[in-house]
N, C-alpha and C positions, 0 to 999 in steps of 0.2 A: 590520456596521460594522467589527468588528475585522479581518476577513479583507481588507478594503479598505485597511487602513493601510499595508502594504508597498507598495502601488501608489503611494501619495503620498510614499513615501520616496525612490524612484528619480527621477532627473532626467528631465525631458521634453526634447524637441527644443529648446525655448525656454529652459529653465532649466539646461541643461548648461553649467557654468562652464569646462569643458575644462581648460587648464593653470592656471587660477586656483583649482582645487579645494583644493589644500593651503593656500593663503592663507585661504580662507573657513573652513576647518576650525579655523584658529588663532583666529578671533574668539571671544571669551568666549560661553558658552552663554546667558547671560541675555538676555532680549528687549530690554532697554534698550540693551545694548551692540550688539546686532544692528542696531537702529534707528539708533543713532548712526553706525555704519559706513555705512549706506545714505544717511543724510542728509548725510554728508560727501562723497558721490560724486555725488549728484543735486541738481538745482535745478528747481523746478516752473516750467513754461513760463508760468504766469500770475502769477508772483510776483517777477519780476526787479526791479522798482522797489523793492519792500520790502527786498530784500537789497542795494540800492545798486549794482546792476550792470546790464549790457545785453548782449544778443546780437543780431546782425543777423538779419533774417528768414530768410535762406538757411540759416544755421547752425541756427537754431531748428527749422525744419521738417525738416532733414536728421537732426538728433539725435533729434527726437521720432519719427522713422520707424524707428528701430532696434528690431527685434523680438526679437533673440536676446541673452541676458544676456552671453554671451562677447564679443559686439561692443561692448556698453555698457562692460564692464570694460576691454576693450582701448582704447577711446577715452578713458576716464578715465585710464588709465595714460599715454597719449600727451600728455595735457594738463598734466601736472605731472612734473617730474624726480624728485620724491620717490616712494617706494613708494605703491601704491594705498591702503594703510592709513594713510598720514600725513595729518595735518590739512591742509586746503586751503581757499583762499578761494572764495567763491561763484562767481567768474568762471572758476575752474578745474574746475567741476563739469559734468556732462553734463545737458543739458536733457531733461526728461521730464515725464510726467504721473503720476497716481495709479497707473495700471497698472504703470509701471516701478518705482516705489517698492515696490509689492507683489510684483512679480516678483523683485526683488532679495532681499527678505526670504525669499520662498519658496525661492529658489535656495540661500541660506545654510543654511536649516533642513534642506533635503533633503541638502545636503552633510554635515550633522551627523547624518544618519539620523533626523531628526525628521519625521514625516508633515506635509506642508503643501500647501496648494492656494490658488489665487486664487478670489475670488468677485466677480461683477459685479452691481451693484445701485444703491442710492441712499443717500446720507447726509443726515441731518437737521441736521448741525452746520456745514455749509459756507456756507449761505445762509439767513438767517432766513425761516421760513415756506415753505421749498421743500425738495423731495427732490431733491438734486443728483446727477447721474450720477457714479458713483464706483466704485473698486475697492479691496478690502482683501485681506489674506492671512489665511487661517485655518490654525492649526496644532493638532495633537492634543496636548492636555495630559494626559500619562499619569497624573499624580497625581490629577487631577480627572475623568479618563475623559470628556473632552468637548472639542469644538472651541472654540477661542478666537480671536477676531478681533483683528488687529493693523493699525494704520494708521500706517506709518512716515513718511508725509507730514507728520504733525503734530509737527514739531520745536518748539523753544521759541518761535520767532517765530510760527508758526501757532497754537500754543496761546494765546499772549497776544493775538494779533490777533482770533482767533475766540472767545475766552473759553471754551475747551474745559474742561469740568468733569468729565472722566472720564480714566481712564488709557488712553492710546493703545495700550498693549500688552494691553489687555483691553476692547475696545470693547463697550459694552452692546448687546444684540440689538435694542433699540428705537431705537438711534441710527444703525445701518446695517442696511438690510434688503435681502436678495437680491432679484433681479428678479422671481422668482416670487411673493414676498410682495407686492411692489408691484402686480403684476397683480391679485392677489386683492383687495387693498384697493380698487382701482378698480372691479373687476367687481361687488363687493358694495356699492358706493356709499359706502364709508367715507372715501374720499379722491377728490380731483379729479385726473384724469389730467394736466391742464394744469400741475399743480404738480410733475410729474416730468420732469426733463430737464436741459439745460445750453445756455448760449449762444443762447437763443432757440428751441431745438428742444425740443419736449415732446409729451405726449400718448401715447395707446396705441401708435401706431406706433413711438415712441421706446422705450417699455417692451418692446415686441415684440423689438426689436434686442438689448436687454440680456438678455432671457430666453435668447435663442440664444447670446449671448456667455457667459452664466453656465453653460449646459450644456456648451459647449466647455471652459470652465475646469474643470468637474467631471471632464472626461475627460482633463485635462492637455494640452489644446491651448489655450495662453494667447495668443489672437489679439490683434491691435491693436484699439483701441476703435473704429476706423473701417474695419476690414476688411469688405468686402461684395463682391457680385458673383456670388452663387450662390443657388439655391433661392428661398425667399421673402424673402431678404435681398439684393435686387439693388442697392439704394442705401442710403445712410446712413439716410435716412428712407424706408421702403417702406410705403405704406399697406396696411392689412389688406384683403385682396381680397374676402372674402365670409364668410358664416356658417360654412362648413366650416373656413376658416382660423382663424376666431375660436374654434371648438370645439377645434381642434388646439392653439392657444395656451393654452387652459384646461388641457389635458393637460400641455403642456410646462412651464407655470408650476407645476403640482403637483410635477413632478419637481424643479424648482429649489427650491421651497419646502421639500420633504422632504429635500433634500440627497441624492437617490437616485443614487449613482454608477452602479450597475448599469443602472438605467433610462436614464440619460443616455447611457451607452455604447451601449445597445441602439438608442435612437432616432436617435443620430447615425450609426449604422452602417446602419440599415435604412429610415429615413424619407427618401425622395428630396427632400422639401420643404426639408430643412435640412442633409442630409449634404453633405460636400464631393464634387465630381465626382472620378471616378477619376483624371483627368488634371490635377487642379488644381495650380497653382503659386501660391505666395503673391505672386509678382510680378504676377499677374493682378488682384489687389485694387488699388483706387485708392489712390494716396498721399495724404497729408494736403495736400500742395501742390496736387494735382489737385482735391481737394474744395474747397479755398479758391478756386480759379480758376473754379468753376462759377457 
């Protein structure tokens, strides 16, 4: 475990803040301040009305498609004449989803030399009786020698609306479960796969996608939530082909559940069913706009 910590301290392709690095280092080290900085820059795509603002559909889909943190920060800077760190109205924030809130936290912590990584799975606190598709950031708490989950999406409005009864800077492990845990719960009959998903999409094929996304996150490839087009993840919802694929998913889920970084790197490097093609470009993945139009 310890030898992997430096791996999560360095920025990835997606969490490289570029010329914003010095600014992020100036943010106070406490997690509450980090989350407040993130919440001041981003607005969740499904919560516009609650914040009393509106974005047209073109703007919404374009901003949700941003995959690199430097591009998100650059756009935030262009929306307001004040410095990025200055308080801003919801209308001046960048539209994103849970992945983007978590990516921003991860970026800031890595800029401060604190090991951090994204995790893809399911939250129990967003919709009653459901395990909703979600992303959080984990960081290594040196004092406690453990990984702690942070959900920066949960600002005061979220906490009050959703009746959040825990500290978003220390999400309990039973309130957010990584995709591998979700798979195990369904495979052992403890939970119904139809209760896992979002926006009408659910079931084991959905969990399958999140397992793969979680393994990529463990290897510091923080893909978009709808990136598809390779291996066994050809579409946003790709049915499980056969018993062999089911057995493979059992193995991949174990890697996710055990937070096994080395195994995740190994399988994403050598397993042709899930590794990226050698000539892969992220532009080959369908955009959210394309998915909506299908």
